[in-house]
N, C-alpha and C positions, 0 to 999 in steps of 0.2 A: 497336492502339496506345492506343486509348483506354481500354481495360480495364487495360492495364498502368499507364496514370497513375492511373486511379481506384483502383487497388489501392494504390499507391503514397502517394497524398495519403490513404487511408483510413488505412493503418498509420502514417503520420505523425502523423495527429489521435489515434489509439489509443495511441502510445507514451508520452505524458505520463502518461496514467491507469495505465498497466501500470508505469510505472516509480516513480510517485509511492507509491501503495500508503498504507499506514498509515491512521491515524485519519481520516475524512472533516472537514473544516472545520467547526467548531462542534459537533461531537459530542464528549462526554465520552471521552477515550482509555480510562479504564478500563472502563467499560461495553463500548465497542467491543472491546477485547483479550477480555474475558469473553465475549462473543458470537462472536469470530472467533478463537479460540485458535490455531489453526494460521497464521493470515493475520498474527497479532500476532507469532508466534515467528519467522517468516520476515522479518517486516518489522525486527524487532529485531536480527536477525543484521547487517543491512545499517545500521543505525540505533542502534549501541549507547548513543549518547551521549543518546538521546531520555530526557525523564524518566520516561515510562510503562517503559522498558526497563531503568531504573536499580533499579526497586524490586523488593525481593526477593519471591519466591513464599511464599505461606502455604499449608502443608498441612492 
């Protein structure tokens, strides 16, 4: 029973980190998106209103 409670508590603590995603607080969003292009694209799918997601891609 303690193991189940511990697993539940751990998953609830980790959930906000998994849901939040996106650029970390205090970090430049442009630099974060350049360094993490896959995560940035995934995050922008869920947050199209974010300023970094509105900027056009340059080829």
